FIRO-273990 format. One record per residue (C-alpha): residue number from 1; residue in one letter; x, y, z. Coordinates in Angstrom, 1 decimal, m for minus. Example, Ala and Ser with C-alpha at 12.3 -4.5 7.8 and 13.67 -1.06 7.14 Angstrom:
<recs>
    n  res      xx      yy      zz
    1    A    12.3    m4.5     7.8
    2    S    13.7    m1.1     7.1
</recs>
This chain:
<recs>
    n  res      xx      yy      zz
    1    M    72.7    91.1    98.8
    2    L    72.6    92.6   102.1
    3    P    76.3    93.0   103.3
    4    L    78.3    90.4   105.4
    5    Y    77.1    91.0   109.0
    6    Q    80.2    91.2   111.7
    7    R    80.6    90.9   115.3
    8    W    82.3    93.6   117.4
    9    E    85.0    92.7   119.5
   10    K    86.2    96.0   121.1
   11    R    89.9    96.4   122.3
   12    E    89.8    99.5   124.3
   13    S    93.0   100.5   126.0
   14    A    93.1   101.0   129.9
   15    K    92.3   104.6   130.2
   16    A    94.9   105.2   133.2
   17    D    98.1   104.3   130.5
   18    A    96.3   107.0   128.2
   19    L    96.4   109.7   130.9
   20    A    99.6   109.5   131.3
   21    L   100.8   109.6   128.2
   22    S    98.4   112.3   127.4
   23    R   100.5   114.2   130.6
   24    E   103.6   113.3   128.8
   25    T   103.1   114.3   125.4
   26    G   100.0   117.0   125.4
   27    Y    98.4   114.9   123.3
   28    D    94.0   114.1   123.9
   29    V    93.5   111.2   126.1
   30    N    91.4   109.8   123.5
   31    F    94.2   110.3   120.9
   32    C    96.6   108.4   123.4
   33    R    94.7   105.6   123.8
   34    L    94.5   105.0   120.2
   35    L    98.2   105.2   120.3
   36    N    98.7   102.7   123.5
   37    A    96.6    99.9   121.2
   38    R    99.5   100.1   118.4
   39    G   101.9   100.1   121.6
   40    V   103.2   102.9   121.9
   41    R   103.5   104.1   125.8
   42    S   106.0   106.8   125.8
   43    A   106.7   110.5   124.5
   44    S   109.4   108.9   122.5
   45    E   107.6   106.1   121.4
   46    A   105.1   108.3   120.1
   47    A   107.6   110.5   118.3
   48    R   109.3   107.5   116.3
   49    F   105.7   106.4   115.9
   50    L   104.3   109.4   114.1
   51    E   107.4   111.4   112.5
   52    G   110.0   109.0   113.0
   53    D   112.0   109.4   109.5
   54    L   114.8   107.3   108.0
   55    S   117.0   108.7   110.3
   56    G   115.5   105.7   112.3
   57    L   116.4   103.2   110.6
   58    Y   119.3   100.6   111.8
   59    D   122.9   100.4   111.0
   60    P   122.1    97.7   107.7
   61    F   125.4    95.4   109.2
   62    L   123.5    94.4   111.9
   63    M   122.1    92.0   110.0
   64    K   123.6    88.0   110.1
   65    D   125.6    87.4   107.3
   66    M   125.5    91.4   105.5
   67    D   129.5    92.0   105.7
   68    R   130.3    88.5   104.0
   69    A   127.0    89.4   101.4
   70    V   129.1    92.8   100.8
   71    D   132.8    91.6   101.0
   72    R   131.8    89.1    98.0
   73    I   130.3    91.3    96.0
   74    L   132.8    94.2    96.1
   75    R   135.3    91.8    95.1
   76    A   133.2    90.8    91.9
   77    V   133.1    94.6    91.1
   78    R   136.9    94.8    91.5
   79    S   137.7    92.0    89.4
   80    G   135.4    92.7    86.6
   81    E   133.1    89.6    87.3
   82    K   129.6    89.5    85.5
   83    I   126.8    90.0    88.5
   84    T   123.3    88.9    87.5
   85    I   120.7    89.8    89.9
   86    Y   117.7    87.2    90.3
   87    G   114.4    88.4    91.5
   88    D   110.5    87.3    91.6
   89    Y   108.1    88.5    89.1
   90    D   105.8    90.2    92.0
   91    V   105.9    94.0    92.8
   92    D   108.3    93.4    95.7
   93    G   111.0    91.2    93.4
   94    I   110.2    94.2    90.4
   95    T   111.6    97.3    93.0
   96    A   114.1    94.8    94.4
   97    T   116.0    93.9    91.1
   98    S   115.5    97.6    90.4
   99    I   117.2    99.1    93.6
  100    L   120.0    97.0    92.8
  101    L   120.3    97.8    89.3
  102    L   120.4   101.3    90.2
  103    Y   122.8   101.2    92.7
  104    F   125.4    99.3    90.5
  105    K   124.7   101.6    87.7
  106    S   125.4   105.0    90.7
  107    I   129.1   103.3    91.0
  108    G   129.8   102.1    87.2
  109    V   128.9    98.9    87.4
  110    S   126.8    96.6    84.7
  111    A   124.5    94.2    85.8
  112    D   122.4    91.8    84.3
  113    Y   119.2    90.1    85.8
  114    Y   116.5    87.8    85.4
  115    L   113.0    87.4    86.5
  116    P   111.1    84.1    85.7
  117    D   107.7    84.0    84.0
  118    R   105.2    83.3    86.2
  119    L   102.6    80.7    83.9
  120    T   105.6    78.6    82.3
  121    E   108.7    79.1    85.4
  122    G   106.8    79.3    88.7
  123    Y   108.0    81.1    91.2
  124    G   111.5    81.1    92.3
  125    L   115.0    79.8    91.1
  126    N   115.0    77.2    88.7
  127    A   117.2    74.8    86.9
  128    D   116.5    75.8    83.3
  129    A   117.0    79.5    84.7
  130    V   120.2    79.0    86.2
  131    R   121.8    77.2    83.4
  132    A   120.6    80.4    81.1
  133    I   122.0    82.5    83.3
  134    A   125.4    80.7    83.6
  135    D   125.5    80.6    79.7
  136    R   125.5    84.2    79.6
  137    G   128.8    84.5    81.5
  138    T   127.9    85.6    85.0
  139    H   130.3    84.7    88.0
  140    L   127.8    85.8    91.0
  141    I   124.4    86.0    91.0
  142    I   122.5    87.9    93.5
  143    S   118.9    86.8    94.7
  144    V   116.6    89.2    96.0
  145    D   113.0    88.5    97.2
  146    T   113.4    84.2    96.3
  147    G   116.3    81.9    97.3
  148    I   116.1    80.8   101.0
  149    T   114.5    77.5   100.2
  150    A   116.2    77.1    96.6
  151    E   118.9    74.0    98.1
  152    K   118.7    71.8    95.2
  153    E   118.9    75.1    92.6
  154    C   121.8    76.9    95.1
  155    E   123.9    73.5    94.0
  156    L   123.4    73.6    90.5
  157    I   125.1    76.9    90.8
  158    Y   128.2    76.1    92.2
  159    E   128.3    73.1    89.7
  160    L   128.4    75.3    87.1
  161    G   130.8    76.9    88.4
  162    M   128.9    80.3    89.8
  163    E   128.5    81.3    93.4
  164    I   125.2    83.0    94.9
  165    V   124.7    85.8    97.7
  166    V   121.0    85.3    99.0
  167    T   118.3    88.0   100.3
  168    D   115.7    86.9   101.2
  169    H   112.8    87.4   103.4
  170    H   110.6    84.7   103.6
  171    E   110.9    81.6   105.9
  172    C   113.7    79.4   106.0
  173    L   113.7    75.5   105.7
  174    D   116.0    73.6   108.2
  175    H   118.9    73.9   106.2
  176    L   119.9    77.1   104.4
  177    P   121.0    76.8   101.0
  178    R   125.1    77.2    99.4
  179    A   125.9    80.5    98.9
  180    E   129.0    83.0   100.0
  181    A   126.1    84.9   102.6
  182    V   122.5    84.3   103.0
  183    V   121.1    87.5   104.5
  184    D   117.5    86.9   105.3
  185    A   115.9    88.4   108.9
  186    R   114.5    84.9   109.9
  187    Q   117.3    83.1   109.0
  188    P   118.4    81.6   112.5
  189    G   120.6    83.3   114.7
  190    E   119.4    86.4   112.9
  191    T   121.3    89.7   115.5
  192    A   119.2    92.2   113.0
  193    P   116.7    94.6   115.4
  194    F   113.8    94.1   112.9
  195    R   112.8    91.1   111.0
  196    L   110.1    91.8   108.8
  197    L   111.7    93.8   105.9
  198    A   110.2    93.2   102.6
  199    G   112.5    92.1    99.8
  200    C   112.8    95.0    98.7
  201    G   114.0    96.5   101.7
  202    V   116.5    93.9   102.3
  203    A   117.5    95.2    98.9
  204    Y   117.8    98.7   100.0
  205    K   119.2    98.0   102.9
  206    L   122.4    95.9   100.7
  207    A   122.5    98.7    98.6
  208    W   123.2   100.9   101.6
  209    A   126.1    98.2   103.5
  210    L   127.6    98.8   100.3
  211    S   127.9   102.5   100.0
  212    M   128.7   102.2   103.4
  213    R   132.0   100.3   102.6
  214    L   132.9   101.8    99.9
  215    G   132.5   105.3   101.7
  216    Y   130.1   106.7    99.1
  217    D   127.8   109.7    99.8
  218    F   124.2   107.6   100.0
  219    D   121.2   109.3    97.5
  220    R   118.6   107.5    99.2
  221    A   115.6   108.9    97.4
  222    P   115.5   106.8    94.4
  223    Y   115.8   103.9    96.1
  224    I   113.2   104.4    98.8
  225    E   110.4   105.2    96.1
  226    L   110.8   101.8    94.9
  227    A   111.0   100.4    98.6
  228    A   108.1   101.8    99.8
  229    I   106.3   100.6    96.4
  230    G   107.2    96.9    97.1
  231    T   106.7    97.2   101.1
  232    V   103.7    98.2   100.6
  233    A   102.9    95.9    97.8
  234    D   103.8    92.5    99.3
  235    V   101.7    93.3   102.1
  236    V   104.2    93.1   105.2
  237    P   103.6    94.4   108.2
  238    L   104.0    98.1   108.7
  239    L   105.6    97.9   111.5
  240    D   109.0   100.1   112.8
  241    E   111.2    99.9   109.6
  242    N   108.6    99.3   107.1
  243    R   107.0   102.4   108.6
  244    L   109.9   104.7   108.4
  245    I   110.2   103.3   104.3
  246    V   106.2   103.8   103.4
  247    R   106.2   107.1   105.4
  248    E   109.3   108.1   103.3
  249    G   108.4   106.8   100.4
  250    L   105.0   108.3   100.2
  251    K   106.7   112.0   100.9
  252    L   108.9   111.4    97.8
  253    L   106.1   109.7    95.7
  254    A   103.9   113.4    95.7
  255    N   107.3   114.5    93.2
  256    P   109.0   111.1    92.3
  257    R   112.7   111.0    91.4
  258    G   112.3   108.2    88.8
  259    L   111.0   108.8    85.0
  260    G   109.3   105.0    85.4
  261    I   107.5   105.9    88.5
  262    K   106.3   109.5    86.9
  263    A   105.0   107.8    84.0
  264    L   103.2   105.2    85.7
  265    M   101.3   107.2    88.2
  266    T   100.5   109.3    85.0
  267    A    99.3   106.5    83.4
  268    A    97.2   105.3    86.5
  269    G    95.3   108.7    86.8
  270    L    97.8   109.9    89.8
  271    K    98.5   113.4    89.9
  272    A   101.7   115.0    91.3
  273    D   101.9   117.3    93.8
  274    R    99.2   115.5    95.7
  275    P   100.0   114.0    99.0
  276    L    99.6   110.1    98.6
  277    K    98.3   107.1   100.6
  278    A    99.3   103.5   101.5
  279    D    96.6   103.1    99.4
  280    H    97.2   104.5    96.2
  281    I   100.2   102.2    95.9
  282    G    98.3    99.0    96.7
  283    F    95.3    99.7    95.0
  284    T    97.1   101.8    91.8
  285    L   100.5   101.1    91.3
  286    A   100.8    97.6    92.2
  287    P    98.1    95.8    90.4
  288    R    99.4    97.9    87.1
  289    L   103.3    96.6    88.0
  290    N   101.7    92.9    88.7
  291    A    99.8    92.7    85.5
  292    G   103.0    92.5    84.0
  293    G   103.5    89.6    85.6
  294    R   100.4    87.9    85.5
  295    M    99.9    88.8    81.9
  296    G   103.0    89.0    80.2
  297    D   106.4    89.8    80.6
  298    A   107.7    90.9    84.7
  299    S   110.6    92.2    83.3
  300    R   108.8    95.3    81.8
  301    G   108.4    96.7    85.1
  302    V   112.2    97.0    85.9
  303    R   112.8    98.5    82.5
  304    L   110.6   101.0    83.9
  305    F   112.0   101.9    86.5
  306    T   115.2   101.3    85.3
  307    T   115.5   103.6    81.9
  308    T   116.5   107.3    81.3
  309    D   114.7   107.3    78.1
  310    P   110.7   109.3    78.8
  311    E   109.5   107.7    76.0
  312    E   110.3   104.2    76.7
  313    A   108.9   105.1    80.5
  314    E   106.0   106.4    78.8
  315    R   105.2   103.6    76.5
  316    I   105.5   100.8    79.3
  317    A   103.2   102.5    81.6
  318    A   100.8   102.5    78.8
  319    A   101.0    98.6    78.4
  320    L   101.1    98.2    81.9
  321    N    97.7    99.9    82.1
  322    E    96.4    98.3    79.1
  323    E    97.2    95.2    80.6
  324    N    95.6    96.0    83.6
  325    E    92.4    96.5    82.2
  326    A    92.6    93.3    80.7
  327    R    93.5    92.1    83.7
  328    K    90.4    93.2    85.3
  329    A    88.4    92.2    82.7
  330    M    89.3    88.8    82.9
  331    E    89.0    88.8    86.7
  332    Q    85.2    90.2    86.4
  333    E    84.4    87.1    83.6
  334    I    86.0    84.4    85.9
  335    L    84.4    86.1    88.9
  336    D    81.3    85.7    87.1
  337    Q    81.3    82.3    86.3
  338    V    82.8    81.7    90.0
  339    T    79.8    83.5    91.3
  340    A    77.5    81.8    89.2
  341    A    78.4    77.8    90.3
  342    I    78.6    79.1    94.0
  343    E    74.6    80.2    93.7
  344    G    73.6    77.6    90.8
  345    D    75.0    74.4    93.5
  346    P    73.4    74.1    97.1
  347    E    76.3    71.9    98.5
  348    I    78.8    74.5    97.3
  349    K    76.8    77.2    98.8
  350    N    76.2    75.9   101.9
  351    S    79.8    74.4   102.3
  352    R    82.2    75.7   105.1
  353    I    85.2    75.4   102.7
  354    I    84.0    76.3    98.5
  355    V    86.2    74.7    95.9
  356    T    85.7    75.5    92.3
  357    A    86.7    74.4    89.1
  358    G    86.7    75.6    85.4
  359    K    88.4    74.8    82.6
  360    G    90.8    77.3    81.3
  361    W    90.9    80.2    83.8
  362    H    93.9    81.8    84.1
  363    H    96.1    81.0    86.7
  364    G    97.7    84.5    86.7
  365    V    94.1    85.7    88.0
  366    I    92.6    83.3    89.9
  367    G    94.1    84.3    92.9
  368    I    92.3    87.6    92.8
  369    V    89.3    85.9    92.2
  370    S    89.9    83.8    95.2
  371    S    90.7    86.9    97.4
  372    R    87.1    88.6    96.1
  373    I    85.4    85.4    96.6
  374    K    86.8    85.2   100.3
  375    D    85.4    89.1   100.5
  376    M    82.2    88.3    99.0
  377    Y    81.2    85.0   101.0
  378    Y    83.9    85.0   103.8
  379    R    84.8    81.9   103.1
  380    P    88.0    79.8   102.7
  381    N    87.9    79.3    98.9
  382    I    89.9    77.2    96.5
  383    I    89.4    78.4    92.6
  384    L    91.4    75.8    90.5
  385    S    91.9    76.0    86.6
  386    V    92.0    72.5    84.8
  387    E    94.0    71.9    81.9
  388    D    94.7    68.6    80.0
  389    G    93.3    66.8    83.5
  390    I    95.4    68.6    85.7
  391    A    93.7    70.9    88.0
  392    K    96.2    74.2    89.8
  393    G    94.6    76.1    92.3
  394    S    94.8    79.2    94.6
  395    A    93.1    79.5    97.5
  396    R    92.3    81.6   100.3
  397    S    91.7    81.5   104.2
  398    I    89.8    83.8   107.0
  399    D    91.3    84.9   109.7
  400    G    91.9    81.9   112.4
  401    F    91.5    79.4   110.2
  402    N    94.9    77.6   109.1
  403    L    94.7    76.4   105.5
  404    F    97.6    75.2   105.3
  405    E    97.4    72.5   107.9
  406    A    93.9    71.7   106.4
  407    L    95.4    71.1   102.8
  408    K    98.1    68.7   104.9
  409    S    95.4    66.5   105.4
  410    C    94.6    66.0   101.8
  411    A    98.1    65.8   100.8
  412    D    98.0    62.2    99.2
  413    L    95.8    64.3    96.5
  414    M    98.4    66.5    95.5
  415    I   101.0    66.2    93.4
  416    R   102.1    69.6    95.1
  417    F   100.9    72.2    97.0
  418    G   102.3    74.8    99.2
  419    G   101.4    78.2   100.8
  420    H   100.6    79.3   104.4
  421    A    97.8    80.0   106.9
  422    A    96.1    82.6   104.8
  423    A    97.0    81.4   101.5
  424    A    98.0    78.6    99.0
  425    G    98.7    76.9    95.9
  426    M    98.4    73.2    94.6
  427    T    98.1    71.1    91.8
  428    L    96.1    67.2    91.7
  429    K    94.2    65.3    89.3
  430    E    90.9    66.6    88.2
  431    E    89.5    63.5    89.0
  432    D    90.5    64.5    92.2
  433    V    88.8    67.8    92.8
  434    P    85.3    66.1    94.4
  435    E    86.7    64.2    97.1
  436    L    89.3    67.1    98.4
  437    F    86.2    69.2    98.3
  438    R    84.9    66.4   100.7
  439    R    87.4    65.8   102.6
  440    L    88.3    69.6   103.3
  441    N    84.7    70.0   103.9
  442    A    84.8    67.1   106.7
  443    Y    88.0    68.7   108.6
  444    A    86.3    72.1   108.6
  445    K    83.6    70.4   110.5
  446    D    86.1    70.0   113.0
  447    H    88.7    72.9   112.9
  448    M    86.4    75.7   112.3
  449    P    84.3    76.6   114.8
  450    T    81.2    78.6   113.8
  451    G    82.4    82.2   114.7
  452    L    85.2    82.2   112.6
  453    M    82.9    82.3   109.9
  454    V    81.3    85.7   110.9
  455    P    84.2    89.0   109.9
  456    V    84.8    91.0   113.3
  457    L    85.5    94.2   113.6
  458    H    87.2    95.5   116.5
  459    P    86.7    98.8   117.1
  460    E    89.6   100.5   119.5
  461    L    87.5   103.4   121.2
  462    V    84.2   104.5   122.2
  463    V    82.7   107.7   122.6
  464    S    80.3   109.9   121.9
  465    P    79.6   112.4   118.7
  466    E    80.9   115.8   120.6
  467    E    84.4   114.0   121.3
  468    V    84.6   113.5   117.5
  469    T    86.5   116.5   116.7
  470    T    88.1   118.1   114.2
  471    S    91.8   117.9   115.7
  472    F    90.7   114.2   116.5
  473    I    90.8   113.7   113.3
  474    E    93.7   115.2   112.2
  475    N    95.7   113.3   115.2
  476    M    93.9   109.8   114.1
  477    E    95.6   110.9   110.4
  478    K    99.2   111.5   111.6
  479    M    98.9   107.7   112.7
  480    A    99.5   107.0   108.4
  481    P   100.7   104.9   106.8
  482    F    98.2   102.2   107.3
  483    G    98.4    98.6   106.2
  484    Q    99.3    95.0   107.5
  485    E    99.2    95.1   110.8
  486    M    98.7    98.5   111.1
  487    P    95.0    98.9   110.1
  488    E    93.1   102.4   110.3
  489    P    91.7   103.1   113.5
  490    V    88.3   101.8   113.4
  491    I    86.1   104.0   116.3
  492    A    82.4   103.2   117.7
  493    V    80.5   106.2   118.1
  494    E    77.4   105.6   120.3
  495    G    74.0   108.7   119.8
  496    T    70.9   109.5   118.8
  497    L    70.6   109.8   115.3
  498    S    69.1   113.2   113.7
  499    E    69.2   112.1   109.9
  500    V    68.9   109.4   108.2
  501    S    69.4   109.0   104.2
  502    A    70.0   108.2   100.6
  503    I    72.2   110.7    98.8
  504    G    74.4   110.8    95.5
  505    Q    73.3   110.7    92.1
  506    D    72.6   106.8    92.3
  507    R    71.3   107.2    95.9
  508    Q    73.3   104.6    97.1
  509    T    75.2   106.1    99.5
  510    L    73.8   106.8   102.9
  511    R    74.4   109.6   105.4
  512    M    73.6   109.6   109.1
  513    K    73.9   112.6   111.4
  514    M    73.8   112.3   115.2
  515    G    73.1   116.2   116.8
  516    A    72.0   119.2   114.6
  517    G    73.2   121.7   112.5
  518    R    77.4   122.5   111.6
  519    G    77.9   121.0   115.1
  520    G    76.5   117.7   115.2
  521    L    78.5   114.4   113.3
  522    T    78.2   113.1   109.8
  523    F    78.3   109.3   108.9
  524    I    78.6   108.9   105.2
  525    G    78.1   105.0   104.1
  526    F    79.7   104.4   100.6
  527    K    76.7   101.7    99.2
  528    K    75.2   101.1   102.1
  529    A    71.7   103.5   101.1
  530    S    70.1   100.2   102.3
  531    F    70.5   100.9   105.7
  532    R    68.1   103.6   105.3
  533    D    65.0   101.4   105.5
  534    F    66.3   100.1   108.9
  535    Y    66.7   103.0   111.0
  536    Y    65.3   106.1   112.0
  537    P    65.6   109.9   113.4
  538    S    65.5   109.7   117.1
  539    E    66.9   106.2   116.9
  540    K    69.9   105.5   119.5
  541    V    72.6   103.5   117.8
  542    T    76.2   102.6   117.5
  543    V    78.3   103.3   114.5
  544    V    81.1   102.2   113.4
  545    G    84.0   103.3   111.0
  546    A    87.2   105.1   110.3
  547    G    87.4   109.3   110.6
  548    N    87.7   111.9   107.7
  549    L    87.6   115.5   107.6
  550    N    85.2   116.6   104.9
  551    H    86.1   120.4   103.5
  552    Y    83.2   122.3   102.2
  553    G    82.5   125.5   102.0
  554    G    85.7   126.6   103.4
  555    Q    85.5   124.6   106.6
  556    V    86.7   121.2   107.9
  557    Y    84.2   119.2   109.6
  558    P    84.7   116.0   111.4
  559    Q    82.9   112.8   109.6
  560    L    82.8   108.7   110.0
  561    Y    82.9   106.6   107.1
  562    I    80.5   103.8   108.2
  563    Q    81.7   100.5   108.5
  564    D    79.3    99.0   110.4
  565    V    75.8   100.6   112.1
  566    H    73.9    98.4   115.3
  567    G    70.7    99.0   117.2
  568    Q    70.4    97.8   121.0
  569    M    70.2    93.6   120.7
  570    S    71.3    92.0   124.0
  571    E    74.1    89.2   123.0
  572    D    71.8    86.1   123.1
  573    V    69.8    87.5   120.2
  574    E    73.0    88.4   118.4
  575    R    74.2    85.1   118.9
  576    L    70.8    83.6   117.5
  577    L    71.0    86.1   114.2
  578    I    74.3    85.0   113.5
  579    L    73.4    81.6   114.3
  580    F    70.7    81.8   111.5
  581    G    72.6    83.7   109.4
  582    L    75.4    80.7   108.9
  583    R    72.2    78.0   109.2
  584    H    73.2    76.1   106.0
  585    T    76.7    76.2   107.0
  586    A    77.0    75.4   110.3
  587    G    73.8    73.8   111.2
  588    D    74.1    75.3   114.5
  589    F    70.8    77.2   114.7
  590    L    68.9    74.5   115.1
  591    D    71.3    72.8   117.8
  592    A    70.8    76.2   119.6
  593    C    67.0    75.9   119.2
  594    E    66.8    72.7   120.5
  595    G    65.3    71.7   124.1
  596    N    63.7    74.5   124.1
  597    A    59.3    75.1   124.7
  598    P    57.9    73.9   121.1
  599    V    56.6    77.1   119.5
  600    P    52.7    77.8   118.7
  601    K    51.7    76.6   115.4
  602    E    50.1    80.3   114.4
  603    V    53.5    81.4   114.7
  604    C    54.3    80.5   111.5
  605    R    50.4    82.5   110.4
  606    E    52.0    85.6   112.0
  607    V    55.0    85.6   110.2
  608    Y    53.6    85.0   107.0
  609    L    51.1    87.5   107.1
  610    Y    53.7    90.0   108.8
  611    L    56.4    89.8   105.4
  612    R    53.4    89.8   102.6
  613    N    51.9    93.2   104.2
  614    L    55.8    94.2   103.9
  615    A    56.0    92.8   100.6
  616    R    52.8    94.4    99.4
  617    R    54.3    98.1    99.8
  618    S    57.5    97.5    98.4
  619    P    57.6    98.5    94.3
  620    S    57.8    95.1    93.4
  621    G    55.3    93.9    95.4
  622    N    56.8    90.5    96.9
  623    Q    60.1    92.3    99.0
  624    A    59.6    92.1   102.7
  625    L    62.9    94.2   104.2
  626    F    62.7    94.7   107.7
  627    R    64.7    95.1   111.1
  628    L    64.1    91.8   113.4
  629    D    63.9    94.2   116.4
  630    R    61.3    95.9   114.4
  631    A    58.8    93.3   113.3
  632    K    55.4    93.3   115.6
  633    L    54.1    90.1   115.6
  634    T    51.1    89.1   118.7
  635    C    51.4    85.9   119.1
  636    L    55.1    86.3   119.9
  637    S    54.8    88.8   122.7
  638    K    55.1    86.4   125.5
  639    G    58.8    85.1   126.9
  640    G    61.5    87.6   126.2
  641    E    63.5    88.8   123.9
  642    K    65.4    85.9   122.8
  643    A    62.2    83.5   122.9
  644    H    60.3    86.0   120.5
  645    T    63.4    86.2   118.4
  646    R    63.9    81.9   118.4
  647    A    60.1    81.8   117.1
  648    F    60.4    84.4   114.9
  649    L    63.8    82.5   113.1
  650    L    61.8    79.1   113.1
  651    G    59.0    80.6   111.6
  652    L    61.3    81.9   108.8
  653    A    63.2    78.7   108.2
  654    V    60.0    77.1   107.9
  655    F    58.8    78.5   105.3
  656    E    62.6    78.9   103.7
  657    E    62.8    75.0   103.5
  658    L    59.0    75.1   101.7
  659    G    60.5    77.1    98.9
  660    L    58.2    79.8    99.5
  661    L    61.1    82.2   101.0
  662    D    64.7    83.7    99.5
  663    I    65.7    85.2   102.4
  664    S    69.0    87.5   102.5
  665    Q    70.5    88.4   106.2
  666    S    72.5    90.4   107.6
  667    G    72.2    89.8   111.4
  668    P    69.1    92.3   112.6
  669    Y    68.2    93.0   109.0
  670    F    66.2    90.9   106.6
  671    D    65.5    91.2   102.7
  672    C    63.0    88.4   102.6
  673    R    61.8    87.9    98.9
  674    L    57.9    85.4    98.6
  675    I    58.1    83.1    95.8
  676    G    54.9    82.9    94.4
  677    G    53.2    80.1    92.7
  678    K    53.3    77.2    95.1
  679    K    51.2    75.6    97.8
  680    M    52.9    73.5   100.6
  681    L    51.5    72.1   103.9
  682    L    53.5    73.0   107.2
  683    A    53.7    69.6   108.0
  684    D    55.9    69.2   104.9
  685    S    58.7    71.2   106.7
  686    V    61.2    69.3   109.1
  687    V    61.7    72.7   111.0
  688    F    57.6    72.9   111.1
  689    R    57.2    69.0   112.6
  690    Q    60.6    68.9   114.6
  691    F    59.7    72.2   116.5
  692    F    56.3    74.1   116.4
  693    E    53.3    72.6   118.4
  694    G    49.5    72.8   118.4
</recs>
């Protein structure tokens, strides 16, 4: 399958602003344009953005109710009341719980903790857990990464003679829960300068505030290591304080203090004394911690981070590593079943919102599968696991489509549902799944414009290959850490290709080059070797990608990791190609072809001959791989580029409709597989009857 076609929307900042910042800081103008794109306008802002440390964190007492939270907790500490920390089962909740446990231990307080089971209890405070905590003799509960919407459960806490301090970072309801203090920067009347901390960031600030009130020196290192892991894993915006926490945490994680972190990194194959990136947390450490909650007991993550026994740390890390492998195997098995269901049912495959259901799919894994399906098909989707006539699901959306609002339009079908624009969960009767599919797609037809169904790349700078220097890439790397709302800079390089080749043992990596010799700029595209069939030396192209430094033979060379490549193509033609790619889901391609001049029927013959000649040269004998603007069709020479494209695509649509072609398309790139053994009349095609004459 060809890679998904991506629209480009350039987001270049004004050069005048960059010139002013360049004069003030001494940085290259192009680099200053990248800084401008991230809101950096002055030398002081540039220093905080590129070099800021923990001294830039705001006083924790600027958060609303922090003083009340500290007063109540210290009263419990001084009077010997039993404290229980109630966390969530994800990485943010695990690290937040661990931060407070470690802090209480550092001041000689033995606190208890509770993490709910994902499968049997679900997210947040629940009544059975509250009663169990009361039975343990708890006086004060401190919630971390949860609690802000738990009105009923907080009332139960007081009915059972306990009290609670709520710390959270999620959105609030109209009424806050009953509590001694509510520390959540999203609450009404909040006074903190930054309001997007993760739950572990709030827990860190609470520990810091307690230390300030007690007058103790605060050793930040063990807490910042954990806060960095939780912040990246929870995908909160890497802005302001979150950025400072993660940057400092990544430095510490190169040689971590915590036994558990060391053990987890070793089990994951991350070597000490090597620079870590946020991706190492997001794609290596976090999945292993999450596996504990998805596949078993999330509290093992807390034990891992709080143990002082190296052997116990190694045992837990090894177990989490094994469970992560089991999770990946289960995820792949479910993903295979889901993709088979999609590919095997044209109604599902051609829908705007994909809905699939299966029996026995693990509840802890279907959310990850939903994310994978979104990336593969770039469609909102719902994956449902069915047991005893009840379907429980996870959903993910694409940029610009509010999935929660779509689900609200089907609220009468739901037993329960919740979430936000990008992700949601729901429970409904199995018998209502077909109606959910029908109604969601009817809703999407009115609320999901065609353009939303095409991924968008946002190049922030357009440069020549000569401008991509080693120092420019080095400056780009200073902009790390990258993550949510702080993506790695993507630049567009315009120039003439001097090399196009496939490299690597499996020959699946694409290498392109602009310029000659060591002074040229190299582009590397992993698993993009198919592009080799579409581009040739001496061709003018634009390559979009992220900068990287290649260390080779004692020298350092700038290069780009390829995200997409475009030849020269008009906007009208690009629009037709995009619409053709969405012809099943949107139907807008045929609408766009209405009202134009009829196409001569000879076009169909020329199209088929062109494809057959290409296919005969392929190893399989039935694969026609080509780029549309290289197609040489004699009967399409009149009418301009747009008319040429329209006629060619209509010809393809005819043969696809007749079942003679299986087409994979990504913008101007086509992989057409000819299907033999069939004889059809052109007049059997609705597209032919509607658009062709003669």
